[in-house]
C-alpha positions in Angstrom: 0.0 0.0 0.0 2.9 2.4 0.8 4.4 1.6 -2.6 1.1 2.4 -4.3 0.8 5.8 -2.5 4.4 6.6 -3.4 3.7 5.9 -7.1 0.5 8.0 -6.9 2.3 11.0 -5.5 5.2 10.6 -7.9 2.9 10.4 -10.9 0.6 13.2 -10.0 3.1 15.8 -8.6 4.6 17.0 -11.9 1.4 17.0 -13.8 0.1 20.3 -12.3 3.2 22.3 -13.1 2.1 25.2 -15.2 -1.5 25.1 -14.0 -3.4 28.2 -15.2 -4.4 31.3 -13.3 -8.2 31.8 -12.9 -8.2 34.6 -15.5 -6.8 32.3 -18.1 -9.8 29.9 -17.9 -12.4 30.2 -20.6 -16.0 30.8 -19.5 -16.9 27.2 -20.2 -14.0 26.1 -18.0 -15.2 28.4 -15.2 -18.7 27.0 -15.5 -17.2 23.6 -15.2 -15.5 24.5 -12.0 -18.9 24.8 -10.3 -20.1 21.4 -11.5 -19.7 18.0 -9.7 -20.7 14.6 -11.2 -21.1 11.4 -9.3 -18.8 8.6 -10.4 -17.7 5.0 -9.6 -15.4 2.5 -11.2 -18.0 1.6 -13.8 -19.2 5.1 -14.8 -15.9 7.0 -14.7 -15.4 6.8 -18.5 -18.7 8.7 -19.1 -17.2 11.9 -17.5 -13.8 11.6 -19.2 -14.6 14.0 -22.1 -15.7 16.7 -19.7 -12.7 16.3 -17.5 -10.2 16.2 -20.3 -11.8 19.4 -21.8 -11.6 21.2 -18.4 -15.3 21.4 -18.1 -15.7 19.6 -14.7 -14.5 21.0 -11.4 -15.1 17.9 -9.2 -16.4 14.4 -8.7 -18.2 12.6 -5.9 -17.0 9.1 -5.5 -20.0 6.9 -5.2 -20.0 3.9 -2.9 -19.7 0.5 -4.4 -18.2 -2.9 -3.7 -14.5 -2.2 -4.3 -11.4 -2.0 -2.3 -9.3 0.9 -1.0 -6.6 0.2 -3.6 -9.3 0.4 -6.3 -10.4 3.7 -4.9 -6.8 5.0 -5.1 -6.6 3.9 -8.7 -9.9 5.5 -9.6 -8.8 8.8 -8.2 -5.5 8.6 -9.9 -7.2 8.0 -13.2 -9.6 10.9 -12.8 -6.8 13.3 -11.8 -4.7 12.0 -14.7 -7.5 13.0 -17.1 -7.7 16.5 -15.4 -3.9 16.9 -15.9 -4.5 16.6 -19.7 -7.1 19.4 -19.7 -6.2 22.7 -21.5 -5.3 24.5 -18.2 -4.4 21.5 -16.0 -6.8 22.3 -13.2 -7.1 19.3 -10.8 -10.5 18.0 -9.6 -11.9 18.3 -6.1 -12.6 14.8 -5.0 -15.5 14.5 -2.6 -17.2 11.6 -0.7 -20.2 11.0 1.5 -18.4 9.4 4.5 -21.0 9.3 7.2 -21.2 5.8 8.5 -24.4 3.9 9.3 -27.0 3.8 6.6 -24.7 5.6 4.1 -21.5 3.7 4.4 -20.0 0.3 5.3 -16.4 -0.9 5.2 -16.7 -2.7 1.9 -18.0 0.3 0.0 -14.7 2.1 -0.8 -12.3 0.3 1.4 -12.3 2.8 4.3 -12.9 1.6 7.8 -16.3 1.9 9.5 -17.2 5.4 10.8 -19.7 5.5 13.7 -23.1 6.9 13.0 -23.8 10.4 14.3 -26.4 9.0 16.7 -23.7 6.7 18.1 -21.4 9.6 18.6 -24.2 11.4 20.5 -25.0 8.4 22.6 -21.3 8.3 23.8 -21.3 12.0 24.7 -17.5 12.1 24.2 -16.6 15.2 22.2 -12.9 14.6 22.3 -13.2 11.1 21.0 -15.6 12.2 18.2 -13.1 14.9 17.1 -10.2 12.4 17.3 -12.1 9.9 15.1 -13.0 12.6 12.6 -9.4 13.7 12.5 -8.0 10.2 12.0 -10.7 9.4 9.4 -9.8 12.6 7.6 -6.2 11.6 7.4 -7.2 8.3 5.7 -9.4 10.2 3.3 -6.5 12.6 2.5 -4.1 9.7 1.9 -6.6 8.4 -0.7 -6.7 11.7 -2.5 -10.1 12.9 -1.1 -10.5 16.6 -0.4 -14.2 17.1 0.7 -16.4 15.1 3.0 -20.1 15.9 2.9 -20.4 15.4 6.6 -21.6 15.8 9.3 -25.3 15.9 9.1 -26.6 18.7 11.3 -30.3 17.9 11.0 -32.1 17.7 14.3 -34.2 14.6 14.0 -37.3 15.9 15.8 -39.7 13.8 13.8 -39.6 10.1 14.8 -41.4 9.3 11.5 -38.5 10.8 9.4 -37.9 8.3 6.6 -34.4 9.2 5.6 -32.4 10.8 8.4 -32.6 8.5 11.4 -29.1 7.6 12.8 -27.6 10.0 10.3 -28.6 12.7 12.9 -27.0 13.2 16.2 -30.4 13.1 17.8 -33.5 15.1 18.7 -31.9 17.8 20.9 -30.4 20.7 19.1 -27.7 21.2 21.8 -26.4 17.6 21.3 -26.4 18.1 17.5 -24.6 21.3 17.9 -22.0 20.0 20.3 -21.2 16.8 18.5 -21.4 18.4 15.0 -18.8 21.0 15.9 -16.5 18.2 17.2 -16.6 16.4 13.9 -16.2 19.5 11.9 -13.1 20.4 13.9 -11.7 16.9 13.4 -12.1 16.8 9.7 -10.7 20.3 9.2 -7.7 19.5 11.4 -6.9 16.7 9.0 -7.1 19.1 6.0 -10.4 17.8 4.8 -13.2 20.3 3.8 -16.2 19.6 6.0 -19.5 20.4 4.2 -22.5 20.1 6.7 -26.0 19.3 5.6 -29.0 19.7 5.0 -29.7 23.4 5.5 -32.0 24.6 7.0 -32.8 21.2 8.4 -34.2 17.9 7.2 -35.0 16.5 10.6 -38.7 17.3 10.8 -39.7 15.8 7.5 -42.0 12.8 7.0 -41.0 12.3 3.3 -37.8 11.3 1.7 -36.4 14.1 -0.6 -35.0 11.4 -2.9 -38.5 10.5 -3.9 -40.8 13.4 -2.9 -40.9 17.0 -1.9 -40.9 17.2 1.9 -42.5 20.2 3.6 -41.5 21.4 7.1 -44.4 23.4 8.5 -42.6 24.7 11.5 -42.8 28.4 12.4 -39.8 30.7 11.9 -39.3 30.8 15.7 -39.2 27.0 15.9 -36.8 26.7 13.0 -34.5 29.3 14.6 -34.6 27.6 18.0 -34.3 24.0 16.9 -33.2 23.4 13.3 -31.1 26.5 12.5 -29.2 26.5 15.8 -26.6 23.8 14.8 -25.9 25.5 11.5 -25.4 28.9 13.2 -22.9 27.4 15.6 -21.1 25.7 12.8 -20.9 29.0 10.9 -19.4 30.7 14.0 -16.8 27.9 14.2 -15.7 28.4 10.6 -17.3 25.5 8.8 -16.1 25.2 5.2 -19.4 24.7 3.5 -23.1 24.1 3.8 -25.2 21.8 1.7 -28.8 22.8 1.2 -31.8 20.5 1.4 -34.4 20.0 -1.3 -37.1 20.8 1.3 -40.0 23.3 1.3 -40.1 25.7 4.4 -43.3 27.8 4.0 -42.3 30.0 7.0 -39.2 31.0 5.0 -40.3 30.7 1.4 -43.7 29.5 0.3 -42.8 29.0 -3.3 -39.4 27.3 -3.5 -37.4 24.5 -2.0 -34.4 25.7 -0.1 -32.0 24.9 -3.0 -33.9 27.4 -5.3 -34.7 30.0 -2.7 -33.0 33.4 -2.5 -34.9 34.3 0.7 -33.4 31.2 2.4 -29.9 31.2 0.9 -29.3 35.0 0.6 -31.5 36.8 3.1 -31.3 34.2 5.9 -28.1 32.2 5.4 -25.8 34.8 3.9 -27.0 38.0 5.4 -28.7 37.2 8.7 -26.6 34.1 9.7 -23.4 35.5 8.3 -22.2 32.5 6.3 -19.3 33.2 4.0 -18.3 29.7 3.0 -19.1 27.4 0.1 -22.7 26.8 -0.7 -23.4 23.4 -2.2 -26.6 21.8 -3.6 -27.8 18.4 -2.6 -27.9 16.1 -5.6 -30.0 17.5 -8.4 -31.1 14.1 -9.7 -33.3 13.7 -6.6 -37.1 13.7 -7.2 -37.6 16.7 -4.9 -35.6 18.8 -7.3 -36.6 17.2 -10.6 -40.2 17.7 -9.7 -39.7 21.3 -10.7 -37.1 21.2 -13.6 -34.7 19.1 -15.6 -31.3 18.5 -14.1 -29.8 21.2 -16.3 -32.7 23.5 -15.4 -32.3 22.8 -11.7 -28.6 23.6 -12.0 -29.4 27.0 -13.5 -32.0 27.7 -10.8 -29.5 26.8 -8.2 -27.0 29.2 -9.6 -29.6 31.9 -9.7 -30.4 31.4 -6.0 -26.7 31.7 -5.0 -25.5 28.1 -4.9 -21.8 27.7 -5.8 -21.1 24.0 -6.1 -23.7 22.2 -8.1 -24.0 18.4 -7.6 -25.5 17.1 -10.8 -25.9 13.6 -9.6 -25.3 10.2 -11.2 -27.9 9.3 -13.7 -27.1 11.9 -16.3 -25.5 12.3 -19.7 -22.6 14.6 -18.6 -21.7 16.3 -21.9 -25.3 16.9 -22.9 -26.2 18.3 -19.5 -23.2 20.6 -19.5 -24.2 22.0 -22.9 -27.7 22.6 -21.7 -26.5 24.4 -18.6 -24.1 26.5 -20.6 -26.8 27.6 -23.1 -29.4 28.5 -20.4 -26.8 30.3 -18.2 -25.9 32.5 -21.2 -29.6 33.1 -22.1 -30.4 34.2 -18.6 -27.2 36.3 -18.4 -25.8 34.5 -15.3 -22.2 34.9 -16.2 -21.4 37.1 -13.2 -22.8 34.5 -10.7 -20.9 31.7 -12.4 -17.6 33.8 -12.3 -18.0 34.4 -8.6 -18.8 30.8 -7.8 -16.0 29.5 -9.9 -13.5 31.9 -8.4 -14.4 30.7 -4.9 -13.9 27.0 -5.9 -10.6 27.8 -7.7 -9.4 29.7 -4.7 -10.2 26.6 -2.5 -8.1 24.5 -4.8 -5.2 27.0 -4.6 -5.5 27.2 -0.8 -5.4 23.4 -0.5 -2.2 23.3 -2.6 -3.8 21.4 -5.5 -2.6 23.8 -8.1 1.1 23.4 -7.3 1.2 19.9 -5.9 1.9 21.1 -2.4 -0.3 18.6 -0.6 1.5 16.2 1.7 0.4 12.6 2.2 -0.2 11.7 5.9 1.3 8.7 7.5 -1.1 5.7 8.1 -3.3 6.1 11.1 -5.4 2.9 11.0 -4.4 1.4 14.3 -5.1 4.7 16.2 -8.4 5.0 14.4 -9.5 1.5 15.4 -8.5 2.1 19.0 -10.7 5.2 19.1 -13.6 3.3 17.4 -13.4 0.6 20.1 -13.3 3.3 22.8 -16.3 5.2 21.6 -18.3 2.0 21.0 -17.9 1.1 24.7 -19.3 4.5 25.6 -22.1 4.5 23.1 -24.0 1.2 23.5 -27.1 1.9 25.5 -29.1 -0.3 27.9 -32.6 0.9 27.1 -34.4 -1.3 29.5 -33.8 -4.5 31.6 -37.1 -5.3 33.3 -36.0 -8.7 34.7 -32.4 -7.8 35.4 -31.1 -10.2 32.8 -27.9 -8.1 32.2 -25.3 -9.2 33.1 -26.6 -12.6 32.1 -25.8 -15.5 34.6 -26.5 -18.9 33.1 -27.7 -21.7 35.3 -26.0 -24.7 33.7 -24.1 -26.4 36.4 -20.9 -28.0 35.0 -22.2 -27.8 31.4 -20.9 -25.2 29.0 -23.6 -22.5 28.4 -24.9 -22.0 24.9 -25.8 -18.8 23.2 -27.7 -18.5 19.9 -27.3 -15.1 18.1 -29.8 -14.4 15.3 -28.9 -11.3 13.2 -31.4 -9.8 10.8 -29.0 -7.8 8.5 -28.0 -7.4 4.9 -25.2 -9.7 3.7 -22.8 -6.8 3.3 -22.6 -6.7 7.1 -21.7 -10.4 7.5 -18.0 -9.8 8.1 -18.9 -7.5 11.0 -21.0 -10.1 12.8 -18.2 -12.5 13.7 -16.7 -10.3 16.4 -19.8 -10.8 18.5 -18.7 -14.3 19.3 -15.3 -13.5 20.7 -16.2 -12.4 24.3 -18.5 -15.5 24.6 -15.8 -17.9 23.4 -13.3 -16.3 25.8 -15.7 -17.2 28.7 -16.1 -20.7 27.6 -19.6 -20.4 26.0 -20.7 -22.4 23.0 -21.8 -20.2 20.1 -24.5 -20.7 17.5 -25.4 -18.0 15.1 -27.6 -17.3 12.1 -27.6 -14.3 9.7 -31.2 -14.0 8.6 -32.2 -11.9 5.6 -33.2 -8.3 6.3 -36.6 -9.1 5.0 -36.9 -12.7 6.3 -38.9 -15.5 4.7 -40.2 -18.7 6.2 -36.9 -20.5 6.0 -35.2 -17.8 8.0 -37.7 -18.2 10.8 -37.3 -21.9 10.7 -33.5 -21.7 10.9 -33.6 -19.1 13.6 -35.9 -21.3 15.7 -33.5 -24.2 15.2 -30.6 -22.1 16.4 -32.5 -21.0 19.5 -33.7 -24.5 20.4 -32.0 -25.6 23.7 -29.9 -22.5 24.0 -29.4 -20.9 27.4 -29.6 -17.5 25.9 -31.1 -16.1 22.7 -29.9 -12.8 21.3 -31.9 -11.3 18.5 -30.9 -8.2 16.6 -33.0 -5.9 14.4 -32.0 -3.5 11.7 -34.3 -0.7 10.7 -32.9 2.2 8.6 -35.1 5.0 9.7 -38.8 5.0 10.4 -40.1 2.4 8.0 -40.9 -0.9 9.7 -40.0 -4.1 8.0 -43.1 -6.1 8.8 -41.5 -9.5 8.0 -38.6 -8.7 10.3 -40.9 -7.4 13.0 -43.1 -10.6 13.0 -40.1 -12.9 12.9 -38.4 -11.2 15.9 -41.6 -11.0 17.9 -42.1 -14.7 17.3 -38.7 -15.5 18.6 -39.2 -13.3 21.7 -42.5 -15.0 22.4 -41.3 -18.5 22.0 -38.1 -18.4 24.0 -37.4 -17.7 27.7 -34.1 -15.9 28.0 -34.0 -13.3 25.2 -32.0 -10.2 24.9 -32.9 -7.9 22.0 -30.5 -5.5 20.3 -31.5 -2.7 18.0 -28.5 -2.4 15.7 -29.4 0.8 13.7 -32.3 3.1 14.3 -33.6 3.0 17.9 -37.0 4.1 16.6 -37.7 0.4 16.0 -37.6 -0.5 19.7 -41.4 0.1 20.2 -42.0 -2.7 17.7 -40.9 -5.1 20.3 -42.8 -4.4 23.6 -42.4 -7.9 25.0 -38.6 -7.7 24.8 -37.6 -7.4 28.5 -33.9 -6.6 27.9 -33.0 -4.1 25.2 -29.7 -2.7 24.0 -29.2 -0.1 21.3 -26.0 0.2 19.2 -27.0 2.9 16.6 -25.0 1.0 13.9 -23.9 -2.4 12.9 -20.1 -3.0 13.1 -17.6 -5.2 14.8 -16.8 -2.7 17.5 -20.3 -2.1 18.9 -21.2 -5.8 18.6 -18.2 -6.7 20.7 -19.2 -4.0 23.2 -22.8 -5.4 23.3 -21.5 -8.9 24.0 -19.2 -7.6 26.8 -22.1 -5.8 28.4 -24.3 -8.9 28.3 -21.5 -11.0 29.9 -20.9 -8.3 32.6 -17.3 -7.6 31.4 -18.2 -3.9 31.1 -21.1 -1.7 32.2 -23.4 0.1 29.7 -22.6 3.8 29.4 -24.6 5.1 26.5 -27.6 7.5 26.6 -30.5 7.5 24.2 -30.1 10.6 22.0 -33.8 10.5 20.9 -37.1 9.9 22.6 -38.9 6.7 21.8 -42.5 5.7 22.6 
């Protein structure tokens, strides 16, 4: 891996020699500086013409099932194309590195990042900042410049279908405190932190990927609850803010935030004093395309004051660029484009991209993993224990106790599940386990029942992304709880699913599914450590 990084630096360093000044760029190149297209290994060739012609300012690396080495090679290839452009302006490489529902270790090769709700449950600002710093170093080593994180949405609506554990919780003070910690950590590592989704996606009951959410809160409520974390982030020098494709009638009755001058200019720029980079959410989302084509949405975003335009993934890049160029010129938006492009160009210059002055940090993987284990021990929460089952004491005489663990989880988490067994094996337990499908069928219930048969302890885990209940999973888990005596239930993602299991006497919440929290949960069950976490949200 070190050899690969040396080769990457050696190849790219001389390519930027002679990169242009901003004034030398054509208007088309300046427009391109404001545009970001989503790519992965399979789709990269589609954006090659734009990159080699200098008409694309950045890319967002989409998650997919490939390794860290493949991520390095993809970024190297993209920057190699940029080095062939007329004025050799490098790309800004961005990523959505949030953890939880947005990220797993197999997606781009980076290690697991705790969910925001997990950070909040641990209540450890120093560890949160340390983890963000160490994660930022790994991103920088890979050639990433921007992380669209953290989420500063206050999840005040339990029925929110998209935010869930992406939020630090339902209390604005917790969101503010933990959000600033992560911002500071990423920035200390040299990564631009772009927070989202202004002015707040936490009180929605619709997913902006598929519909237009409307937040009906008054201005006073928005200011007190949803704007507060963003205001504090601004005061602490956050690099950028991503806007949400959400309607806020109290702020603008006609436009979603992305297209709203009253929200972006009057409120965010003037009243709240934000001077940093203004970024759209992806314009291929239904909440944006309900109003316009992707090209039309890009132009509307520029008109409202957005500076970095995320075009999304499912587009024809060259065609969309030409449409945007034509409409920008028709609407005489050249000045707005110039201003936005200059801000992005200056960011590249400040980060040392134009003269190859970036340094590659040393590996920090071991320190990162140690911090992950530490914060996991502080985050896992004992929600209830009606019959005092935790720590669990088996009554088996001289016989080895047996535990059956049934995990309802997608197969991409399989490699994380094995760590749950370690503390039990170290105490001489016999282990049986079964990874049931996220949406289980009859055979899953049968195999789970077989695993549980005769076990001294049954542990059942759920996985719910946000508000939407998986009925098959709910019925299967409730069946196992009802049919077995000693059961401990673990909610491994959104704690909003806990009310689905009222008969579970002992309940733990981990706010994410990874090897660190699973090992912590096992140690709590065995009495090796005490539970320390606090629920960051209210549940029924």
